[in-house]
NUDOLO-159373 format. One record per residue: residue number from 1; residue in one letter; x, y, z of N, C-alpha, C in turn. Coordinates in nm, 3 decimals, padded with zeros to 5 digits, always signed. Layout:
NUM | a | X | Y | Z | X | Y | Z | X | Y | Z $
...
This chain:
1 | x | -02.728 | -04.808 | -04.051 | -02.601 | -04.849 | -04.106 | -02.571 | -04.776 | -04.236 $
2 | x | -02.674 | -04.761 | -04.321 | -02.655 | -04.691 | -04.448 | -02.617 | -04.545 | -04.424 $
3 | x | -02.678 | -04.485 | -04.323 | -02.647 | -04.345 | -04.291 | -02.501 | -04.333 | -04.248 $
4 | x | -02.451 | -04.429 | -04.172 | -02.312 | -04.427 | -04.128 | -02.218 | -04.432 | -04.247 $
5 | x | -02.247 | -04.518 | -04.343 | -02.163 | -04.529 | -04.462 | -02.165 | -04.401 | -04.545 $
6 | x | -02.280 | -04.339 | -04.556 | -02.291 | -04.213 | -04.629 | -02.209 | -04.105 | -04.558 $
7 | x | -02.218 | -04.099 | -04.426 | -02.141 | -04.000 | -04.350 | -01.991 | -04.022 | -04.367 $
8 | x | -01.947 | -04.146 | -04.367 | -01.806 | -04.176 | -04.388 | -01.762 | -04.129 | -04.527 $
9 | x | -01.842 | -04.159 | -04.629 | -01.809 | -04.118 | -04.766 | -01.803 | -03.967 | -04.778 $
10 | x | -01.898 | -03.897 | -04.720 | -01.899 | -03.750 | -04.726 | -01.779 | -03.693 | -04.652 $
11 | x | -01.747 | -03.745 | -04.536 | -01.633 | -03.695 | -04.458 | -01.502 | -03.715 | -04.534 $
12 | x | -01.485 | -03.831 | -04.598 | -01.364 | -03.855 | -04.674 | -01.356 | -03.765 | -04.797 $
13 | x | -01.469 | -03.740 | -04.861 | -01.471 | -03.651 | -04.977 | -01.434 | -03.509 | -04.937 $
14 | x | -01.494 | -03.460 | -04.829 | -01.466 | -03.324 | -04.782 | -01.321 | -03.310 | -04.740 $
15 | x | -01.268 | -03.409 | -04.669 | -01.130 | -03.404 | -04.623 | -01.033 | -03.404 | -04.740 $
16 | x | -01.065 | -03.476 | -04.848 | -00.976 | -03.483 | -04.963 | -00.994 | -03.370 | -05.062 $
17 | x | -01.103 | -03.296 | -05.055 | -01.131 | -03.193 | -05.154 | -01.051 | -03.066 | -05.132 $
18 | x | -01.011 | -03.040 | -05.010 | -00.938 | -02.918 | -04.980 | -00.789 | -02.937 | -05.004 $
19 | x | -00.726 | -02.834 | -05.061 | -00.581 | -02.838 | -05.079 | -00.514 | -02.825 | -04.943 $
20 | x | -00.397 | -02.883 | -04.932 | -00.319 | -02.875 | -04.810 | -00.275 | -02.732 | -04.785 $
21 | x | -00.278 | -02.688 | -04.661 | -00.230 | -02.556 | -04.623 | -00.107 | -02.574 | -04.534 $
22 | x | -00.003 | -02.496 | -04.565 | +00.120 | -02.503 | -04.487 | +00.169 | -02.363 | -04.456 $
23 | x | +00.245 | -02.354 | -04.349 | +00.313 | -02.228 | -04.321 | +00.429 | -02.214 | -04.418 $
24 | x | +00.451 | -02.091 | -04.465 | +00.558 | -02.066 | -04.559 | +00.635 | -01.941 | -04.517 $
25 | x | +00.764 | -01.958 | -04.491 | +00.849 | -01.845 | -04.454 | +00.995 | -01.887 | -04.459 $
26 | x | +01.082 | -01.790 | -04.481 | +01.226 | -01.812 | -04.479 | +01.284 | -01.746 | -04.356 $
27 | x | +01.372 | -01.816 | -04.288 | +01.439 | -01.764 | -04.170 | +01.341 | -01.704 | -04.070 $
28 | x | +01.243 | -01.784 | -04.032 | +01.140 | -01.736 | -03.939 | +01.136 | -01.824 | -03.815 $
29 | x | +01.128 | -01.762 | -03.700 | +01.120 | -01.838 | -03.577 | +00.976 | -01.877 | -03.547 $
30 | x | +00.881 | -01.789 | -03.580 | +00.739 | -01.816 | -03.559 | +00.669 | -01.825 | -03.694 $
31 | x | +00.581 | -01.923 | -03.707 | +00.505 | -01.941 | -03.831 | +00.378 | -01.858 | -03.825 $
32 | x | +00.362 | -01.765 | -03.920 | +00.243 | -01.680 | -03.921 | +00.174 | -01.675 | -04.057 $
33 | x | +00.243 | -01.711 | -04.165 | +00.188 | -01.698 | -04.300 | +00.150 | -01.835 | -04.356 $
34 | x | +00.019 | -01.868 | -04.353 | -00.028 | -01.995 | -04.404 | -00.072 | -01.978 | -04.549 $
35 | x | -00.027 | -02.070 | -04.635 | -00.062 | -02.064 | -04.777 | -00.128 | -02.195 | -04.820 $
36 | x | -00.202 | -02.189 | -04.931 | -00.258 | -02.310 | -04.990 | -00.153 | -02.366 | -05.085 $
37 | x | -00.121 | -02.493 | -05.067 | -00.014 | -02.554 | -05.146 | -00.057 | -02.579 | -05.290 $
38 | x | +00.037 | -02.565 | -05.382 | +00.006 | -02.593 | -05.523 | -00.007 | -02.744 | -05.547 $
39 | x | -00.064 | -02.779 | -05.660 | -00.080 | -02.920 | -05.697 | +00.058 | -02.986 | -05.699 $
40 | x | +00.065 | -03.105 | -05.647 | +00.192 | -03.178 | -05.641 | +00.260 | -03.168 | -05.506 $
41 | x | +00.219 | -03.072 | -05.426 | +00.273 | -03.058 | -05.290 | +00.175 | -03.123 | -05.194 $
42 | x | +00.216 | -03.237 | -05.138 | +00.128 | -03.312 | -05.049 | +00.182 | -03.321 | -04.907 $
43 | x | +00.282 | -03.240 | -04.876 | +00.341 | -03.236 | -04.742 | +00.378 | -03.092 | -04.706 $
44 | x | +00.382 | -03.067 | -04.576 | +00.436 | -02.941 | -04.524 | +00.575 | -02.974 | -04.472 $
45 | x | +00.668 | -02.885 | -04.496 | +00.804 | -02.911 | -04.453 | +00.859 | -02.804 | -04.361 $
46 | x | +00.950 | -02.845 | -04.275 | +01.024 | -02.755 | -04.188 | +01.170 | -02.797 | -04.197 $
47 | x | +01.256 | -02.702 | -04.231 | +01.399 | -02.728 | -04.238 | +01.469 | -02.633 | -04.142 $
48 | x | +01.559 | -02.688 | -04.062 | +01.638 | -02.608 | -03.968 | +01.784 | -02.623 | -04.009 $
49 | x | +01.846 | -02.512 | -04.047 | +01.984 | -02.513 | -04.091 | +02.058 | -02.397 | -04.027 $
50 | x | +02.156 | -02.428 | -03.947 | +02.234 | -02.329 | -03.872 | +02.144 | -02.236 | -03.791 $
51 | x | +02.042 | -02.295 | -03.730 | +01.951 | -02.220 | -03.644 | +01.841 | -02.145 | -03.717 $
52 | x | +01.843 | -02.142 | -03.849 | +01.740 | -02.072 | -03.927 | +01.633 | -02.172 | -03.972 $
53 | x | +01.507 | -02.137 | -03.945 | +01.396 | -02.224 | -03.981 | +01.329 | -02.177 | -04.109 $
54 | x | +01.308 | -02.270 | -04.200 | +01.238 | -02.243 | -04.326 | +01.120 | -02.338 | -04.335 $
55 | x | +01.003 | -02.283 | -04.365 | +00.881 | -02.363 | -04.376 | +00.822 | -02.343 | -04.515 $
56 | x | +00.765 | -02.452 | -04.571 | +00.702 | -02.441 | -04.702 | +00.630 | -02.570 | -04.738 $
57 | x | +00.556 | -02.565 | -04.849 | +00.494 | -02.684 | -04.906 | +00.603 | -02.766 | -04.975 $
58 | x | +00.587 | -02.897 | -04.974 | +00.683 | -02.984 | -05.040 | +00.612 | -03.112 | -05.084 $
59 | x | +00.686 | -03.208 | -05.133 | +00.629 | -03.334 | -05.180 | +00.686 | -03.451 | -05.100 $
60 | x | +00.608 | -03.558 | -05.089 | +00.650 | -03.677 | -05.014 | +00.781 | -03.732 | -05.070 $
61 | x | +00.798 | -03.729 | -05.200 | +00.920 | -03.779 | -05.263 | +01.043 | -03.709 | -05.208 $
62 | x | +01.034 | -03.579 | -05.188 | +01.145 | -03.502 | -05.133 | +01.164 | -03.536 | -04.985 $
63 | x | +01.054 | -03.542 | -04.913 | +01.062 | -03.573 | -04.769 | +01.128 | -03.706 | -04.742 $
64 | x | +01.099 | -03.804 | -04.825 | +01.155 | -03.938 | -04.805 | +01.307 | -03.941 | -04.822 $
65 | x | +01.362 | -03.846 | -04.898 | +01.506 | -03.846 | -04.927 | +01.587 | -03.758 | -04.834 $
66 | x | +01.521 | -03.673 | -04.756 | +01.592 | -03.577 | -04.671 | +01.625 | -03.640 | -04.535 $
67 | x | +01.746 | -03.615 | -04.489 | +01.784 | -03.661 | -04.355 | +01.888 | -03.564 | -04.299 $
68 | x | +01.910 | -03.554 | -04.175 | +01.838 | -03.625 | -04.069 | +01.702 | -03.561 | -04.040 $
69 | x | +01.616 | -03.640 | -03.983 | +01.482 | -03.593 | -03.946 | +01.489 | -03.521 | -03.811 $
70 | x | +01.409 | -03.416 | -03.797 | +01.403 | -03.343 | -03.669 | +01.329 | -03.430 | -03.567 $
71 | x | +01.387 | -03.446 | -03.451 | +01.327 | -03.523 | -03.343 | +01.268 | -03.434 | -03.235 $
72 | x | +01.310 | -03.306 | -03.233 | +01.257 | -03.213 | -03.133 | +01.257 | -03.072 | -03.191 $
73 | x | +01.190 | -02.980 | -03.123 | +01.181 | -02.843 | -03.170 | +01.313 | -02.768 | -03.157 $
74 | x | +01.406 | -02.819 | -03.080 | +01.532 | -02.749 | -03.058 | +01.648 | -02.807 | -03.139 $
75 | x | +01.625 | -02.914 | -03.213 | +01.730 | -02.977 | -03.292 | +01.771 | -02.887 | -03.408 $
76 | x | +01.898 | -02.890 | -03.445 | +01.951 | -02.808 | -03.555 | +01.997 | -02.898 | -03.670 $
77 | x | +02.006 | -02.842 | -03.789 | +02.051 | -02.912 | -03.909 | +01.969 | -03.039 | -03.934 $
78 | x | +01.838 | -03.019 | -03.949 | +01.747 | -03.131 | -03.970 | +01.625 | -03.082 | -04.048 $
79 | x | +01.540 | -03.176 | -04.084 | +01.415 | -03.141 | -04.152 | +01.307 | -03.239 | -04.110 $
80 | x | +01.182 | -03.197 | -04.130 | +01.070 | -03.285 | -04.100 | +00.956 | -03.251 | -04.194 $
81 | x | +00.870 | -03.347 | -04.218 | +00.754 | -03.329 | -04.304 | +00.630 | -03.384 | -04.233 $
82 | x | +00.516 | -03.328 | -04.269 | +00.389 | -03.374 | -04.213 | +00.280 | -03.352 | -04.318 $
83 | x | +00.162 | -03.410 | -04.297 | +00.062 | -03.408 | -04.404 | -00.075 | -03.355 | -04.362 $
84 | x | -00.079 | -03.270 | -04.260 | -00.206 | -03.208 | -04.223 | -00.191 | -03.056 | -04.226 $
85 | x | -00.302 | -02.986 | -04.235 | -00.299 | -02.841 | -04.249 | -00.217 | -02.774 | -04.140 $
86 | x | -00.126 | -02.688 | -04.183 | -00.043 | -02.604 | -04.095 | +00.031 | -02.684 | -03.988 $
87 | x | +00.068 | -02.805 | -04.020 | +00.137 | -02.891 | -03.923 | +00.284 | -02.856 | -03.909 $
88 | x | +00.337 | -02.767 | -03.994 | +00.478 | -02.732 | -03.987 | +00.504 | -02.606 | -03.905 $
89 | x | +00.414 | -02.576 | -03.813 | +00.435 | -02.460 | -03.726 | +00.545 | -02.489 | -03.625 $
90 | x | +00.559 | -02.615 | -03.587 | +00.668 | -02.661 | -03.499 | +00.730 | -02.784 | -03.563 $
91 | x | +00.833 | -02.836 | -03.504 | +00.905 | -02.948 | -03.563 | +00.834 | -03.081 | -03.558 $
92 | x | +00.740 | -03.096 | -03.469 | +00.673 | -03.225 | -03.452 | +00.535 | -03.219 | -03.519 $
93 | x | +00.504 | -03.321 | -03.598 | +00.377 | -03.323 | -03.671 | +00.258 | -03.332 | -03.578 $
94 | x | +00.144 | -03.277 | -03.623 | +00.022 | -03.280 | -03.542 | -00.090 | -03.347 | -03.621 $
95 | x | -00.198 | -03.384 | -03.551 | -00.312 | -03.447 | -03.615 | -00.397 | -03.345 | -03.689 $
96 | x | -00.459 | -03.390 | -03.797 | -00.553 | -03.307 | -03.871 | -00.683 | -03.298 | -03.791 $
97 | x | -00.727 | -03.177 | -03.764 | -00.846 | -03.155 | -03.681 | -00.970 | -03.219 | -03.743 $
98 | x | -00.988 | -03.203 | -03.874 | -01.104 | -03.261 | -03.941 | -01.106 | -03.413 | -03.925 $
99 | x | -00.992 | -03.475 | -03.936 | -00.984 | -03.620 | -03.920 | -01.022 | -03.661 | -03.779 $
100 | x | -00.974 | -03.588 | -03.680 | -01.007 | -03.620 | -03.542 | -01.157 | -03.606 | -03.516 $
101 | x | -01.219 | -03.500 | -03.570 | -01.362 | -03.480 | -03.552 | -01.441 | -03.591 | -03.621 $
102 | x | -01.398 | -03.629 | -03.740 | -01.465 | -03.736 | -03.815 | -01.461 | -03.867 | -03.736 $
103 | x | -01.345 | -03.901 | -03.684 | -01.331 | -04.025 | -03.606 | -01.420 | -04.020 | -03.482 $
104 | x | -01.424 | -03.906 | -03.415 | -01.508 | -03.892 | -03.297 | -01.656 | -03.911 | -03.331 $
105 | x | -01.702 | -03.848 | -03.438 | -01.843 | -03.861 | -03.478 | -01.877 | -04.004 | -03.517 $
106 | x | -01.788 | -04.068 | -03.590 | -01.812 | -04.207 | -03.629 | -01.816 | -04.298 | -03.507 $
107 | x | -01.729 | -04.273 | -03.411 | -01.732 | -04.351 | -03.287 | -01.864 | -04.339 | -03.216 $
108 | x | -01.914 | -04.217 | -03.209 | -02.042 | -04.195 | -03.143 | -02.156 | -04.266 | -03.217 $
109 | x | -02.151 | -04.263 | -03.349 | -02.255 | -04.329 | -03.428 | -02.255 | -04.480 | -03.405 $
110 | x | -02.136 | -04.541 | -03.406 | -02.128 | -04.684 | -03.390 | -02.158 | -04.728 | -03.248 $
111 | x | -02.135 | -04.643 | -03.151 | -02.164 | -04.677 | -03.011 | -02.314 | -04.683 | -02.989 $
112 | x | -02.393 | -04.607 | -03.065 | -02.539 | -04.606 | -03.048 | -02.603 | -04.731 | -03.105 $
113 | x | -02.536 | -04.801 | -03.193 | -02.595 | -04.918 | -03.258 | -02.581 | -05.043 | -03.175 $
């Protein structure tokens, strides 16, 4: 049980220690340039305006105020935000891979007990 708690603490520390990475580009259809976000940017954003897609790091405060939200990859004049690495490659947010692996490992540990 103690080992499980230590693994959880280490996984959370490692997941929080890395800066968020987001795709960043202006008027780009495909996301290819991933950058490390500066301090204060805790979200990746995608804005679609008149068919032009812009991707960059942003903050939750900004995301909460922007509307309308993108509901699909083909929607126009909308924006969306997400909080995992490079999740702004498309309009719909994706799961953080490290988080998924951590949950899987913890599940396996608890199933053995």
